[in-house]
Gaussian input, Z-matrix of N, CA and C with variables (Angstrom, degrees):
# hf/3-21g

backbone

0 1
 N
 C     1     B1
 C     2     B2     1     A1
 N     3     B3     2     A2     1     D1
 C     4     B4     3     A3     2     D2
 C     5     B5     4     A4     3     D3
 N     6     B6     5     A5     4     D4
 C     7     B7     6     A6     5     D5
 C     8     B8     7     A7     6     D6
 N     9     B9     8     A8     7     D7
 C    10    B10     9     A9     8     D8
 C    11    B11    10    A10     9     D9
 N    12    B12    11    A11    10    D10
 C    13    B13    12    A12    11    D11
 C    14    B14    13    A13    12    D12
 N    15    B15    14    A14    13    D13
 C    16    B16    15    A15    14    D14
 C    17    B17    16    A16    15    D15
 N    18    B18    17    A17    16    D16
 C    19    B19    18    A18    17    D17
 C    20    B20    19    A19    18    D18
 N    21    B21    20    A20    19    D19
 C    22    B22    21    A21    20    D20
 C    23    B23    22    A22    21    D21
 N    24    B24    23    A23    22    D22
 C    25    B25    24    A24    23    D23
 C    26    B26    25    A25    24    D24
 N    27    B27    26    A26    25    D25
 C    28    B28    27    A27    26    D26
 C    29    B29    28    A28    27    D27
 N    30    B30    29    A29    28    D28
 C    31    B31    30    A30    29    D29
 C    32    B32    31    A31    30    D30
 N    33    B33    32    A32    31    D31
 C    34    B34    33    A33    32    D32
 C    35    B35    34    A34    33    D33
 N    36    B36    35    A35    34    D34
 C    37    B37    36    A36    35    D35
 C    38    B38    37    A37    36    D36
 N    39    B39    38    A38    37    D37
 C    40    B40    39    A39    38    D38
 C    41    B41    40    A40    39    D39
 N    42    B42    41    A41    40    D40
 C    43    B43    42    A42    41    D41
 C    44    B44    43    A43    42    D42
 N    45    B45    44    A44    43    D43
 C    46    B46    45    A45    44    D44
 C    47    B47    46    A46    45    D45
 N    48    B48    47    A47    46    D46
 C    49    B49    48    A48    47    D47
 C    50    B50    49    A49    48    D48
 N    51    B51    50    A50    49    D49
 C    52    B52    51    A51    50    D50
 C    53    B53    52    A52    51    D51
 N    54    B54    53    A53    52    D52
 C    55    B55    54    A54    53    D53
 C    56    B56    55    A55    54    D54
 N    57    B57    56    A56    55    D55
 C    58    B58    57    A57    56    D56
 C    59    B59    58    A58    57    D57
 N    60    B60    59    A59    58    D58
 C    61    B61    60    A60    59    D59
 C    62    B62    61    A61    60    D60
 N    63    B63    62    A62    61    D61
 C    64    B64    63    A63    62    D62
 C    65    B65    64    A64    63    D63
 N    66    B66    65    A65    64    D64
 C    67    B67    66    A66    65    D65
 C    68    B68    67    A67    66    D66
 N    69    B69    68    A68    67    D67
 C    70    B70    69    A69    68    D68
 C    71    B71    70    A70    69    D69
 N    72    B72    71    A71    70    D70
 C    73    B73    72    A72    71    D71
 C    74    B74    73    A73    72    D72
 N    75    B75    74    A74    73    D73
 C    76    B76    75    A75    74    D74
 C    77    B77    76    A76    75    D75
 N    78    B78    77    A77    76    D76
 C    79    B79    78    A78    77    D77
 C    80    B80    79    A79    78    D78
 N    81    B81    80    A80    79    D79
 C    82    B82    81    A81    80    D80
 C    83    B83    82    A82    81    D81
 N    84    B84    83    A83    82    D82
 C    85    B85    84    A84    83    D83
 C    86    B86    85    A85    84    D84
 N    87    B87    86    A86    85    D85
 C    88    B88    87    A87    86    D86
 C    89    B89    88    A88    87    D87
 N    90    B90    89    A89    88    D88
 C    91    B91    90    A90    89    D89
 C    92    B92    91    A91    90    D90
 N    93    B93    92    A92    91    D91
 C    94    B94    93    A93    92    D92
 C    95    B95    94    A94    93    D93
 N    96    B96    95    A95    94    D94
 C    97    B97    96    A96    95    D95
 C    98    B98    97    A97    96    D96
 N    99    B99    98    A98    97    D97
 C   100   B100    99    A99    98    D98
 C   101   B101   100   A100    99    D99
 N   102   B102   101   A101   100   D100
 C   103   B103   102   A102   101   D101
 C   104   B104   103   A103   102   D102
 N   105   B105   104   A104   103   D103
 C   106   B106   105   A105   104   D104
 C   107   B107   106   A106   105   D105
 N   108   B108   107   A107   106   D106
 C   109   B109   108   A108   107   D107
 C   110   B110   109   A109   108   D108
 N   111   B111   110   A110   109   D109
 C   112   B112   111   A111   110   D110
 C   113   B113   112   A112   111   D111
 N   114   B114   113   A113   112   D112
 C   115   B115   114   A114   113   D113
 C   116   B116   115   A115   114   D114
 N   117   B117   116   A116   115   D115
 C   118   B118   117   A117   116   D116
 C   119   B119   118   A118   117   D117
 N   120   B120   119   A119   118   D118
 C   121   B121   120   A120   119   D119
 C   122   B122   121   A121   120   D120
 N   123   B123   122   A122   121   D121
 C   124   B124   123   A123   122   D122
 C   125   B125   124   A124   123   D123
 N   126   B126   125   A125   124   D124
 C   127   B127   126   A126   125   D125
 C   128   B128   127   A127   126   D126
 N   129   B129   128   A128   127   D127
 C   130   B130   129   A129   128   D128
 C   131   B131   130   A130   129   D129
 N   132   B132   131   A131   130   D130
 C   133   B133   132   A132   131   D131
 C   134   B134   133   A133   132   D132
 N   135   B135   134   A134   133   D133
 C   136   B136   135   A135   134   D134
 C   137   B137   136   A136   135   D135
 N   138   B138   137   A137   136   D136
 C   139   B139   138   A138   137   D137
 C   140   B140   139   A139   138   D138
 N   141   B141   140   A140   139   D139
 C   142   B142   141   A141   140   D140
 C   143   B143   142   A142   141   D141
 N   144   B144   143   A143   142   D142
 C   145   B145   144   A144   143   D143
 C   146   B146   145   A145   144   D144
 N   147   B147   146   A146   145   D145
 C   148   B148   147   A147   146   D146
 C   149   B149   148   A148   147   D147
 N   150   B150   149   A149   148   D148
 C   151   B151   150   A150   149   D149
 C   152   B152   151   A151   150   D150
 N   153   B153   152   A152   151   D151
 C   154   B154   153   A153   152   D152
 C   155   B155   154   A154   153   D153
 N   156   B156   155   A155   154   D154
 C   157   B157   156   A156   155   D155
 C   158   B158   157   A157   156   D156
 N   159   B159   158   A158   157   D157
 C   160   B160   159   A159   158   D158
 C   161   B161   160   A160   159   D159
 N   162   B162   161   A161   160   D160
 C   163   B163   162   A162   161   D161
 C   164   B164   163   A163   162   D162
 N   165   B165   164   A164   163   D163
 C   166   B166   165   A165   164   D164
 C   167   B167   166   A166   165   D165
 N   168   B168   167   A167   166   D166
 C   169   B169   168   A168   167   D167
 C   170   B170   169   A169   168   D168
 N   171   B171   170   A170   169   D169
 C   172   B172   171   A171   170   D170
 C   173   B173   172   A172   171   D171
 N   174   B174   173   A173   172   D172
 C   175   B175   174   A174   173   D173
 C   176   B176   175   A175   174   D174
 N   177   B177   176   A176   175   D175
 C   178   B178   177   A177   176   D176
 C   179   B179   178   A178   177   D177
 N   180   B180   179   A179   178   D178
 C   181   B181   180   A180   179   D179
 C   182   B182   181   A181   180   D180
 N   183   B183   182   A182   181   D181
 C   184   B184   183   A183   182   D182
 C   185   B185   184   A184   183   D183
 N   186   B186   185   A185   184   D184
 C   187   B187   186   A186   185   D185
 C   188   B188   187   A187   186   D186
 N   189   B189   188   A188   187   D187
 C   190   B190   189   A189   188   D188
 C   191   B191   190   A190   189   D189
 N   192   B192   191   A191   190   D190
 C   193   B193   192   A192   191   D191
 C   194   B194   193   A193   192   D192
 N   195   B195   194   A194   193   D193
 C   196   B196   195   A195   194   D194
 C   197   B197   196   A196   195   D195
 N   198   B198   197   A197   196   D196
 C   199   B199   198   A198   197   D197
 C   200   B200   199   A199   198   D198
 N   201   B201   200   A200   199   D199
 C   202   B202   201   A201   200   D200
 C   203   B203   202   A202   201   D201
 N   204   B204   203   A203   202   D202
 C   205   B205   204   A204   203   D203
 C   206   B206   205   A205   204   D204
 N   207   B207   206   A206   205   D205
 C   208   B208   207   A207   206   D206
 C   209   B209   208   A208   207   D207
 N   210   B210   209   A209   208   D208
 C   211   B211   210   A210   209   D209
 C   212   B212   211   A211   210   D210
 N   213   B213   212   A212   211   D211
 C   214   B214   213   A213   212   D212
 C   215   B215   214   A214   213   D213
 N   216   B216   215   A215   214   D214
 C   217   B217   216   A216   215   D215
 C   218   B218   217   A217   216   D216
 N   219   B219   218   A218   217   D217
 C   220   B220   219   A219   218   D218
 C   221   B221   220   A220   219   D219
 N   222   B222   221   A221   220   D220
 C   223   B223   222   A222   221   D221
 C   224   B224   223   A223   222   D222
 N   225   B225   224   A224   223   D223
 C   226   B226   225   A225   224   D224
 C   227   B227   226   A226   225   D225
 N   228   B228   227   A227   226   D226
 C   229   B229   228   A228   227   D227
 C   230   B230   229   A229   228   D228
 N   231   B231   230   A230   229   D229
 C   232   B232   231   A231   230   D230
 C   233   B233   232   A232   231   D231
 N   234   B234   233   A233   232   D232
 C   235   B235   234   A234   233   D233
 C   236   B236   235   A235   234   D234
 N   237   B237   236   A236   235   D235
 C   238   B238   237   A237   236   D236
 C   239   B239   238   A238   237   D237
 N   240   B240   239   A239   238   D238
 C   241   B241   240   A240   239   D239
 C   242   B242   241   A241   240   D240
 N   243   B243   242   A242   241   D241
 C   244   B244   243   A243   242   D242
 C   245   B245   244   A244   243   D243
 N   246   B246   245   A245   244   D244
 C   247   B247   246   A246   245   D245
 C   248   B248   247   A247   246   D246
 N   249   B249   248   A248   247   D247
 C   250   B250   249   A249   248   D248
 C   251   B251   250   A250   249   D249
 N   252   B252   251   A251   250   D250
 C   253   B253   252   A252   251   D251
 C   254   B254   253   A253   252   D252
 N   255   B255   254   A254   253   D253
 C   256   B256   255   A255   254   D254
 C   257   B257   256   A256   255   D255
 N   258   B258   257   A257   256   D256
 C   259   B259   258   A258   257   D257
 C   260   B260   259   A259   258   D258
 N   261   B261   260   A260   259   D259
 C   262   B262   261   A261   260   D260
 C   263   B263   262   A262   261   D261
 N   264   B264   263   A263   262   D262
 C   265   B265   264   A264   263   D263
 C   266   B266   265   A265   264   D264
 N   267   B267   266   A266   265   D265
 C   268   B268   267   A267   266   D266
 C   269   B269   268   A268   267   D267
 N   270   B270   269   A269   268   D268
 C   271   B271   270   A270   269   D269
 C   272   B272   271   A271   270   D270
 N   273   B273   272   A272   271   D271
 C   274   B274   273   A273   272   D272
 C   275   B275   274   A274   273   D273
 N   276   B276   275   A275   274   D274
 C   277   B277   276   A276   275   D275
 C   278   B278   277   A277   276   D276
 N   279   B279   278   A278   277   D277
 C   280   B280   279   A279   278   D278
 C   281   B281   280   A280   279   D279
 N   282   B282   281   A281   280   D280
 C   283   B283   282   A282   281   D281
 C   284   B284   283   A283   282   D282
 N   285   B285   284   A284   283   D283
 C   286   B286   285   A285   284   D284
 C   287   B287   286   A286   285   D285
 N   288   B288   287   A287   286   D286
 C   289   B289   288   A288   287   D287
 C   290   B290   289   A289   288   D288
 N   291   B291   290   A290   289   D289
 C   292   B292   291   A291   290   D290
 C   293   B293   292   A292   291   D291
 N   294   B294   293   A293   292   D292
 C   295   B295   294   A294   293   D293
 C   296   B296   295   A295   294   D294
 N   297   B297   296   A296   295   D295
 C   298   B298   297   A297   296   D296
 C   299   B299   298   A298   297   D297
 N   300   B300   299   A299   298   D298
 C   301   B301   300   A300   299   D299
 C   302   B302   301   A301   300   D300
 N   303   B303   302   A302   301   D301
 C   304   B304   303   A303   302   D302
 C   305   B305   304   A304   303   D303
 N   306   B306   305   A305   304   D304
 C   307   B307   306   A306   305   D305
 C   308   B308   307   A307   306   D306
 N   309   B309   308   A308   307   D307
 C   310   B310   309   A309   308   D308
 C   311   B311   310   A310   309   D309
 N   312   B312   311   A311   310   D310
 C   313   B313   312   A312   311   D311
 C   314   B314   313   A313   312   D312
 N   315   B315   314   A314   313   D313
 C   316   B316   315   A315   314   D314
 C   317   B317   316   A316   315   D315
 N   318   B318   317   A317   316   D316
 C   319   B319   318   A318   317   D317
 C   320   B320   319   A319   318   D318
 N   321   B321   320   A320   319   D319
 C   322   B322   321   A321   320   D320
 C   323   B323   322   A322   321   D321
 N   324   B324   323   A323   322   D322
 C   325   B325   324   A324   323   D323
 C   326   B326   325   A325   324   D324
 N   327   B327   326   A326   325   D325
 C   328   B328   327   A327   326   D326
 C   329   B329   328   A328   327   D327
 N   330   B330   329   A329   328   D328
 C   331   B331   330   A330   329   D329
 C   332   B332   331   A331   330   D330
 N   333   B333   332   A332   331   D331
 C   334   B334   333   A333   332   D332
 C   335   B335   334   A334   333   D333
 N   336   B336   335   A335   334   D334
 C   337   B337   336   A336   335   D335
 C   338   B338   337   A337   336   D336

   B1=1.4348
   B2=1.4938
   B3=1.3471
   B4=1.4716
   B5=1.5563
   B6=1.2904
   B7=1.5706
   B8=1.4913
   B9=1.3315
   B10=1.3912
   B11=1.4606
   B12=1.3656
   B13=1.4962
   B14=1.5192
   B15=1.3682
   B16=1.4804
   B17=1.5223
   B18=1.3371
   B19=1.4801
   B20=1.5018
   B21=1.2567
   B22=1.3893
   B23=1.5284
   B24=1.4094
   B25=1.4964
   B26=1.6031
   B27=1.3213
   B28=1.4632
   B29=1.5503
   B30=1.3882
   B31=1.4764
   B32=1.5249
   B33=1.3147
   B34=1.4957
   B35=1.5291
   B36=1.2833
   B37=1.5022
   B38=1.4754
   B39=1.3004
   B40=1.4331
   B41=1.4809
   B42=1.3002
   B43=1.4269
   B44=1.4568
   B45=1.3218
   B46=1.4132
   B47=1.4687
   B48=1.3553
   B49=1.4567
   B50=1.5663
   B51=1.3073
   B52=1.4590
   B53=1.4774
   B54=1.3315
   B55=1.4588
   B56=1.4612
   B57=1.3651
   B58=1.4692
   B59=1.4664
   B60=1.3111
   B61=1.5154
   B62=1.5303
   B63=1.3156
   B64=1.4675
   B65=1.5504
   B66=1.3327
   B67=1.4705
   B68=1.5090
   B69=1.3854
   B70=1.3725
   B71=1.5673
   B72=1.3692
   B73=1.5491
   B74=1.5283
   B75=1.3003
   B76=1.4217
   B77=1.6681
   B78=1.3227
   B79=1.4364
   B80=1.4800
   B81=1.3451
   B82=1.4801
   B83=1.5056
   B84=1.3119
   B85=1.4879
   B86=1.4378
   B87=1.3265
   B88=1.4346
   B89=1.5377
   B90=1.2733
   B91=1.4279
   B92=1.5997
   B93=1.4148
   B94=1.4170
   B95=1.5851
   B96=1.3036
   B97=1.5018
   B98=1.4407
   B99=1.3528
   B100=1.3776
   B101=1.5445
   B102=1.3323
   B103=1.4397
   B104=1.6071
   B105=1.3483
   B106=1.4819
   B107=1.5276
   B108=1.3112
   B109=1.5438
   B110=1.4886
   B111=1.3471
   B112=1.4785
   B113=1.5180
   B114=1.3765
   B115=1.4393
   B116=1.5421
   B117=1.3261
   B118=1.4180
   B119=1.6941
   B120=1.3834
   B121=1.4726
   B122=1.5695
   B123=1.4313
   B124=1.4272
   B125=1.5603
   B126=1.3529
   B127=1.4386
   B128=1.5939
   B129=1.2940
   B130=1.4814
   B131=1.5012
   B132=1.3717
   B133=1.5076
   B134=1.5373
   B135=1.3052
   B136=1.5066
   B137=1.5202
   B138=1.3774
   B139=1.4682
   B140=1.5417
   B141=1.3583
   B142=1.3815
   B143=1.4820
   B144=1.4177
   B145=1.4227
   B146=1.5479
   B147=1.3457
   B148=1.5358
   B149=1.5430
   B150=1.3393
   B151=1.4646
   B152=1.5346
   B153=1.3650
   B154=1.4730
   B155=1.5691
   B156=1.3648
   B157=1.4031
   B158=1.5118
   B159=1.3328
   B160=1.4667
   B161=1.5937
   B162=1.2709
   B163=1.5054
   B164=1.4212
   B165=1.3995
   B166=1.3717
   B167=1.5599
   B168=1.3764
   B169=1.5021
   B170=1.4883
   B171=1.4536
   B172=1.4201
   B173=1.5986
   B174=1.3708
   B175=1.4071
   B176=1.4899
   B177=1.4357
   B178=1.4714
   B179=1.4761
   B180=1.3911
   B181=1.4653
   B182=1.5401
   B183=1.2968
   B184=1.5571
   B185=1.5574
   B186=1.3301
   B187=1.5024
   B188=1.5301
   B189=1.3254
   B190=1.4256
   B191=1.5604
   B192=1.3309
   B193=1.4877
   B194=1.5495
   B195=1.3543
   B196=1.4570
   B197=1.5439
   B198=1.3073
   B199=1.4137
   B200=1.5688
   B201=1.3476
   B202=1.4552
   B203=1.4809
   B204=1.3805
   B205=1.5259
   B206=1.5369
   B207=1.3250
   B208=1.4976
   B209=1.4971
   B210=1.3529
   B211=1.4649
   B212=1.5433
   B213=1.4132
   B214=1.5357
   B215=1.5166
   B216=1.3270
   B217=1.4814
   B218=1.5661
   B219=1.3690
   B220=1.4505
   B221=1.5099
   B222=1.2647
   B223=1.4982
   B224=1.5949
   B225=1.2862
   B226=1.4601
   B227=1.5450
   B228=1.2766
   B229=1.5388
   B230=1.5015
   B231=1.3642
   B232=1.3893
   B233=1.5377
   B234=1.3008
   B235=1.5280
   B236=1.5405
   B237=1.3363
   B238=1.3870
   B239=1.5691
   B240=1.3281
   B241=1.4378
   B242=1.5042
   B243=1.2705
   B244=1.4973
   B245=1.4699
   B246=1.3306
   B247=1.4162
   B248=1.5225
   B249=1.2706
   B250=1.4930
   B251=1.5668
   B252=1.3575
   B253=1.4637
   B254=1.5256
   B255=1.3323
   B256=1.5759
   B257=1.5170
   B258=1.3544
   B259=1.4480
   B260=1.4974
   B261=1.3691
   B262=1.5172
   B263=1.4800
   B264=1.3603
   B265=1.3964
   B266=1.5453
   B267=1.2260
   B268=1.4976
   B269=1.5521
   B270=1.2835
   B271=1.4818
   B272=1.4730
   B273=1.3016
   B274=1.4596
   B275=1.4940
   B276=1.2531
   B277=1.4823
   B278=1.5721
   B279=1.3539
   B280=1.3792
   B281=1.4652
   B282=1.3547
   B283=1.4508
   B284=1.5113
   B285=1.3577
   B286=1.4604
   B287=1.4656
   B288=1.3729
   B289=1.4476
   B290=1.5015
   B291=1.4097
   B292=1.5461
   B293=1.4612
   B294=1.2831
   B295=1.5644
   B296=1.5207
   B297=1.3718
   B298=1.4798
   B299=1.4864
   B300=1.3193
   B301=1.4271
   B302=1.5223
   B303=1.4221
   B304=1.5255
   B305=1.5202
   B306=1.4683
   B307=1.3771
   B308=1.4483
   B309=1.3769
   B310=1.4450
   B311=1.6253
   B312=1.3255
   B313=1.5006
   B314=1.5525
   B315=1.3409
   B316=1.4479
   B317=1.6614
   B318=1.3279
   B319=1.3692
   B320=1.5280
   B321=1.2849
   B322=1.5592
   B323=1.5598
   B324=1.2580
   B325=1.5207
   B326=1.5773
   B327=1.3073
   B328=1.5436
   B329=1.4935
   B330=1.3793
   B331=1.3767
   B332=1.5683
   B333=1.3700
   B334=1.4995
   B335=1.4213
   B336=1.2688
   B337=1.5263
   B338=1.4423
   A1=111.96
   A2=115.10
   A3=121.23
   A4=108.70
   A5=112.55
   A6=115.60
   A7=106.21
   A8=119.44
   A9=127.25
   A10=108.64
   A11=108.69
   A12=117.53
   A13=108.46
   A14=115.98
   A15=120.56
   A16=105.91
   A17=118.63
   A18=117.18
   A19=115.08
   A20=117.26
   A21=121.33
   A22=115.77
   A23=112.18
   A24=118.87
   A25=111.23
   A26=112.69
   A27=112.39
   A28=112.83
   A29=116.66
   A30=120.76
   A31=107.80
   A32=117.78
   A33=118.59
   A34=111.36
   A35=118.42
   A36=123.25
   A37=110.50
   A38=120.54
   A39=121.80
   A40=113.09
   A41=117.42
   A42=119.64
   A43=118.69
   A44=118.44
   A45=125.72
   A46=116.01
   A47=115.93
   A48=119.43
   A49=116.74
   A50=119.24
   A51=114.62
   A52=113.85
   A53=119.54
   A54=119.11
   A55=112.25
   A56=116.92
   A57=120.21
   A58=114.81
   A59=113.51
   A60=121.48
   A61=110.67
   A62=117.09
   A63=120.44
   A64=109.55
   A65=112.80
   A66=118.85
   A67=109.27
   A68=116.84
   A69=116.19
   A70=109.34
   A71=114.24
   A72=116.09
   A73=102.10
   A74=112.19
   A75=118.09
   A76=109.15
   A77=113.56
   A78=123.38
   A79=104.43
   A80=117.37
   A81=120.59
   A82=110.25
   A83=120.50
   A84=126.46
   A85=111.55
   A86=114.92
   A87=122.45
   A88=114.18
   A89=118.47
   A90=125.22
   A91=105.73
   A92=118.19
   A93=119.16
   A94=110.23
   A95=114.02
   A96=114.79
   A97=119.88
   A98=116.85
   A99=124.19
   A100=109.76
   A101=116.90
   A102=126.32
   A103=107.10
   A104=112.77
   A105=118.93
   A106=102.69
   A107=114.61
   A108=121.45
   A109=111.31
   A110=115.81
   A111=121.35
   A112=115.90
   A113=118.48
   A114=119.54
   A115=111.93
   A116=118.80
   A117=120.00
   A118=108.95
   A119=111.16
   A120=113.74
   A121=112.81
   A122=116.47
   A123=116.58
   A124=109.63
   A125=113.79
   A126=116.79
   A127=107.76
   A128=117.86
   A129=118.90
   A130=107.22
   A131=114.78
   A132=127.74
   A133=111.26
   A134=119.49
   A135=122.13
   A136=105.78
   A137=112.16
   A138=118.92
   A139=114.59
   A140=115.88
   A141=122.12
   A142=102.35
   A143=114.10
   A144=118.37
   A145=114.35
   A146=111.94
   A147=119.05
   A148=112.11
   A149=121.34
   A150=121.20
   A151=112.17
   A152=119.18
   A153=119.06
   A154=107.86
   A155=114.36
   A156=123.12
   A157=108.41
   A158=118.91
   A159=116.80
   A160=110.67
   A161=122.49
   A162=126.93
   A163=108.81
   A164=115.72
   A165=117.52
   A166=109.63
   A167=111.37
   A168=113.97
   A169=111.05
   A170=114.93
   A171=117.76
   A172=110.27
   A173=115.29
   A174=117.82
   A175=116.81
   A176=116.93
   A177=121.25
   A178=106.84
   A179=111.21
   A180=117.80
   A181=111.25
   A182=113.81
   A183=120.81
   A184=108.78
   A185=109.34
   A186=118.22
   A187=112.56
   A188=114.33
   A189=123.42
   A190=116.41
   A191=115.21
   A192=121.75
   A193=107.89
   A194=115.82
   A195=119.60
   A196=111.88
   A197=118.40
   A198=123.64
   A199=107.26
   A200=116.20
   A201=121.15
   A202=109.71
   A203=115.33
   A204=120.44
   A205=111.32
   A206=111.47
   A207=116.27
   A208=109.76
   A209=116.38
   A210=120.40
   A211=116.10
   A212=110.26
   A213=115.27
   A214=112.54
   A215=111.54
   A216=120.26
   A217=111.54
   A218=113.59
   A219=118.35
   A220=108.74
   A221=115.72
   A222=121.93
   A223=105.80
   A224=115.34
   A225=121.14
   A226=111.98
   A227=118.69
   A228=121.75
   A229=106.17
   A230=113.02
   A231=125.67
   A232=114.75
   A233=111.91
   A234=117.59
   A235=116.82
   A236=117.33
   A237=121.93
   A238=112.02
   A239=115.68
   A240=117.16
   A241=111.40
   A242=117.94
   A243=125.53
   A244=118.42
   A245=113.02
   A246=117.77
   A247=111.55
   A248=116.92
   A249=121.48
   A250=106.38
   A251=108.88
   A252=120.23
   A253=105.27
   A254=112.20
   A255=121.11
   A256=101.57
   A257=115.24
   A258=120.04
   A259=118.33
   A260=116.30
   A261=111.64
   A262=108.55
   A263=112.43
   A264=121.27
   A265=107.67
   A266=122.02
   A267=125.81
   A268=109.70
   A269=110.35
   A270=123.15
   A271=112.27
   A272=122.11
   A273=123.43
   A274=116.93
   A275=116.16
   A276=117.63
   A277=114.45
   A278=115.97
   A279=120.29
   A280=112.84
   A281=114.64
   A282=122.42
   A283=111.99
   A284=118.77
   A285=125.88
   A286=107.53
   A287=113.11
   A288=120.14
   A289=116.30
   A290=107.89
   A291=118.90
   A292=119.25
   A293=121.03
   A294=124.90
   A295=109.53
   A296=113.55
   A297=118.42
   A298=108.23
   A299=112.80
   A300=122.39
   A301=106.33
   A302=111.30
   A303=118.47
   A304=105.22
   A305=111.04
   A306=123.81
   A307=108.06
   A308=118.42
   A309=124.03
   A310=105.86
   A311=113.52
   A312=120.81
   A313=117.26
   A314=116.29
   A315=120.32
   A316=107.85
   A317=113.21
   A318=120.25
   A319=116.77
   A320=115.12
   A321=122.32
   A322=109.46
   A323=112.55
   A324=115.86
   A325=106.23
   A326=111.04
   A327=119.16
   A328=111.32
   A329=122.72
   A330=119.68
   A331=109.90
   A332=118.42
   A333=116.72
   A334=113.82
   A335=116.07
   A336=122.54
   A337=110.99
   D1=127.60
   D2=-175.68
   D3=-68.93
   D4=146.12
   D5=176.47
   D6=-88.45
   D7=144.89
   D8=175.97
   D9=-96.80
   D10=143.86
   D11=179.73
   D12=-101.22
   D13=143.18
   D14=176.44
   D15=-132.63
   D16=77.76
   D17=179.91
   D18=-63.88
   D19=-29.95
   D20=179.18
   D21=-63.84
   D22=-36.31
   D23=176.35
   D24=-63.87
   D25=-41.48
   D26=178.58
   D27=-61.99
   D28=-40.27
   D29=179.29
   D30=-65.02
   D31=-38.42
   D32=-179.65
   D33=-66.24
   D34=-42.73
   D35=174.05
   D36=-59.64
   D37=-44.13
   D38=178.12
   D39=-63.37
   D40=-41.78
   D41=177.90
   D42=-67.70
   D43=-28.81
   D44=178.34
   D45=-85.39
   D46=-34.24
   D47=-177.26
   D48=-56.81
   D49=-42.79
   D50=-179.49
   D51=-69.60
   D52=-26.87
   D53=177.68
   D54=-71.65
   D55=-25.92
   D56=-177.67
   D57=-87.10
   D58=-16.20
   D59=-178.31
   D60=-59.49
   D61=142.73
   D62=178.39
   D63=-118.94
   D64=148.10
   D65=-178.36
   D66=-112.39
   D67=129.78
   D68=178.31
   D69=-72.04
   D70=153.45
   D71=-175.80
   D72=-139.16
   D73=-164.05
   D74=175.32
   D75=-158.56
   D76=163.11
   D77=177.52
   D78=-76.73
   D79=123.62
   D80=-175.98
   D81=-109.19
   D82=-17.86
   D83=178.23
   D84=-103.93
   D85=170.64
   D86=178.32
   D87=174.79
   D88=178.80
   D89=-175.72
   D90=-69.85
   D91=140.97
   D92=175.72
   D93=-82.51
   D94=-14.05
   D95=-174.04
   D96=-131.94
   D97=5.12
   D98=173.55
   D99=-122.74
   D100=120.73
   D101=-173.96
   D102=-112.42
   D103=145.94
   D104=176.05
   D105=-128.87
   D106=111.07
   D107=-176.26
   D108=46.89
   D109=45.72
   D110=172.19
   D111=89.47
   D112=-2.12
   D113=-178.56
   D114=-122.60
   D115=148.26
   D116=-177.04
   D117=-56.54
   D118=134.28
   D119=175.30
   D120=-67.84
   D121=136.29
   D122=-178.68
   D123=-90.10
   D124=147.66
   D125=-177.99
   D126=-133.46
   D127=167.00
   D128=171.19
   D129=-64.27
   D130=137.03
   D131=-178.96
   D132=89.21
   D133=-6.43
   D134=170.67
   D135=-67.15
   D136=147.75
   D137=-178.50
   D138=-78.72
   D139=156.86
   D140=174.87
   D141=-128.49
   D142=171.40
   D143=178.46
   D144=-62.31
   D145=-23.65
   D146=-177.42
   D147=-107.93
   D148=-8.25
   D149=-174.92
   D150=166.94
   D151=-105.37
   D152=-177.34
   D153=-159.77
   D154=156.09
   D155=168.48
   D156=-69.49
   D157=122.69
   D158=-177.77
   D159=-114.15
   D160=2.51
   D161=-178.07
   D162=-130.75
   D163=139.13
   D164=169.45
   D165=-155.25
   D166=-177.23
   D167=-175.39
   D168=-61.33
   D169=152.41
   D170=179.25
   D171=-96.60
   D172=2.56
   D173=179.87
   D174=-140.03
   D175=1.70
   D176=171.87
   D177=-124.16
   D178=128.19
   D179=-179.28
   D180=-125.30
   D181=144.23
   D182=173.19
   D183=-125.46
   D184=120.46
   D185=-172.30
   D186=49.76
   D187=42.55
   D188=175.33
   D189=74.74
   D190=10.94
   D191=178.42
   D192=-117.11
   D193=143.61
   D194=177.87
   D195=-58.45
   D196=135.48
   D197=-175.80
   D198=-75.93
   D199=136.58
   D200=-177.75
   D201=-87.52
   D202=145.36
   D203=174.39
   D204=-131.39
   D205=158.83
   D206=175.20
   D207=-55.63
   D208=135.59
   D209=-174.97
   D210=96.26
   D211=-12.08
   D212=175.92
   D213=-72.76
   D214=157.95
   D215=-174.18
   D216=-82.11
   D217=148.28
   D218=171.04
   D219=-126.43
   D220=161.98
   D221=179.08
   D222=-106.47
   D223=139.44
   D224=-172.86
   D225=-89.91
   D226=0.73
   D227=-177.26
   D228=71.95
   D229=-161.72
   D230=179.29
   D231=59.16
   D232=46.83
   D233=174.62
   D234=68.37
   D235=30.79
   D236=172.48
   D237=95.32
   D238=15.23
   D239=-179.51
   D240=-87.83
   D241=125.15
   D242=178.53
   D243=73.61
   D244=174.28
   D245=174.64
   D246=-159.29
   D247=135.64
   D248=-171.27
   D249=-115.24
   D250=-168.55
   D251=-173.08
   D252=-149.26
   D253=151.07
   D254=174.25
   D255=-84.81
   D256=121.80
   D257=-174.96
   D258=-117.27
   D259=-24.24
   D260=-173.63
   D261=-141.67
   D262=163.66
   D263=174.31
   D264=98.14
   D265=-115.54
   D266=177.12
   D267=85.10
   D268=162.71
   D269=-177.17
   D270=-74.93
   D271=1.20
   D272=178.08
   D273=63.44
   D274=-82.81
   D275=178.99
   D276=-96.23
   D277=7.43
   D278=171.86
   D279=-103.57
   D280=109.15
   D281=-175.53
   D282=-106.54
   D283=143.92
   D284=167.67
   D285=-124.48
   D286=115.64
   D287=-176.19
   D288=46.58
   D289=44.59
   D290=-177.66
   D291=76.80
   D292=0.88
   D293=177.07
   D294=-115.78
   D295=139.75
   D296=-179.15
   D297=-62.88
   D298=140.64
   D299=-179.86
   D300=-72.86
   D301=145.80
   D302=178.42
   D303=-93.40
   D304=153.58
   D305=-173.86
   D306=-137.73
   D307=155.91
   D308=171.81
   D309=-52.65
   D310=138.06
   D311=-176.04
   D312=86.07
   D313=-6.40
   D314=174.01
   D315=-69.25
   D316=146.66
   D317=179.38
   D318=-71.49
   D319=146.25
   D320=170.57
   D321=-124.67
   D322=156.14
   D323=178.55
   D324=-149.14
   D325=164.93
   D326=174.79
   D327=106.24
   D328=-5.97
   D329=-179.14
   D330=-86.75
   D331=134.19
   D332=176.80
   D333=-64.68
   D334=154.06
   D335=175.87
   D336=-69.76

């Protein structure tokens, strides 16, 4: 049975793939005076390499800002395009409502390239 060629499909996949790619990032901001295992504690509104942390605890605050945790949402910048999440690192033994606390240097994911 002869194989059929679909050159347009290959072009379509090539055109879509770069838009769907994600870039890993990290939390770049944090508290100047609260450390978690030697790293600045991350809070809502602290900067990331792609934007900012936008979600934090509703009952734990650091310098008046909600404390960030692993699994919390980030904003990718660029006028509201995309949304990411804090995925790696964490304070290990420091938990907020059962989730590891986020710190400066912790990994983020989900922002488009």
